[in-house]
N, C-alpha and C positions, 0 to 999 in steps of 0.2 A: 446519575445512573452510571453503573459500572458495566463494561463489556469484558467478558473473560476472553482472552486471546489464546486459544489452544491450551497447551500445558504450561504456558508462561504467565506473564504479567497481565494485569487488567488495565483498561483505559477508562478514565472517568470522563463522562460527557456531562456538561451542565450548560445552562442558559443564563446569560446576564440580562438584567432589565435595566433600563435607564435611557439616557439620551441616545438618539440615533444619529449617527454620523452621516454626512453627505459624501464622505470620502469613498474611494473605490477600494476593493480588496486587493492587496498586493499579490502579484504573481509569485509562484514558488521560486522563481529564479531571481527575484528582486531582493535587495537587502531588506531584511525584516520579514520577508515572505516565508511561508512554511507550508508543509503538508504532513499528513500522517499516512503511513502505508501499513496495510494489513496483508500478511501472507495467507494465501488461500490455496486449496488443493488444485484448482483449475481456474485460471483467469478467464477462460472462454465461458465456462459455466457461470462464473460470477458476473460477467458482463450481461449475459442473458437474463439473469435474475434481477440485476439492477434495472435493466430496460423494462422488464415486466412491472417493476415497481414505479416506473415513471421517473427514474433518476436521470439527471443531466450527465450523460456519459460522453466523454471526449473520444477522439479517434483511438482506434486500437481494437484488439490488443496489439501491442508493439513487442518486438523481440530483439534482444541484442544478439547479433550474429557471430561476433568474434571478440577475442580479448578475454580478460579475466571474468567478465560477467556474461560471457556467451551462454545462451540458454535461459536468460532471465526474461520473463514475459510480464508485461504490466499494462494497466490502463489507469487513467485519471478520471475522476468524476467529481461533481460538486455536491456538497451538502446543501440542504435547503437554505442555509444562512450564508452560503458563498464560500466556505472553506474548501480548499482543494484536498481531496482524499485520493488514495491510490490503493489498488489491490494488485498483488504480484504473485506469481508462482514460478517454480523452477524445480526440475528433478536433479539436475547436476549443472554446476557452473564451470566455466572455462578454466578458472584458476585451479580447480581440483585435479586437473591433469598434471600439475607440477608441484602440488603441495599436499601434505597430509592434513593440514589445517582445514577446518570447516566452519562456515557461518553458523551461529546459533539459530535454531529453528524451533518455534513453538509446537510444530507438528511432528518433530522427530524424537526418537528415544534419547534419553540422557547420554547414551554412549556416543552419539554423533556430536553432541554439544560440548566437546572438550576443547 
């Protein structure tokens, strides 16, 4: 299954079948751990929608208060198979006060993504 991510790339989701491991899923901060982040318009609305769907949502939304990522809001949640996922939103980030460079955004016009 492919998920279209805004005006950008798509993400392919698929399920493996086979032996089940008794091992535990690595945390995102551990070597070999990982997660996928999706940019959304409003992380608070996304959290409410995830909770309505019965998704295991971790604490948050969290917000970076200062530094280059000031204004970045996020929450982590678990897919049914244990993979850590993240949704994030921001209007403006701290680094934009000192630079004309901008992060690429799937929800922004091409002019911002230079």
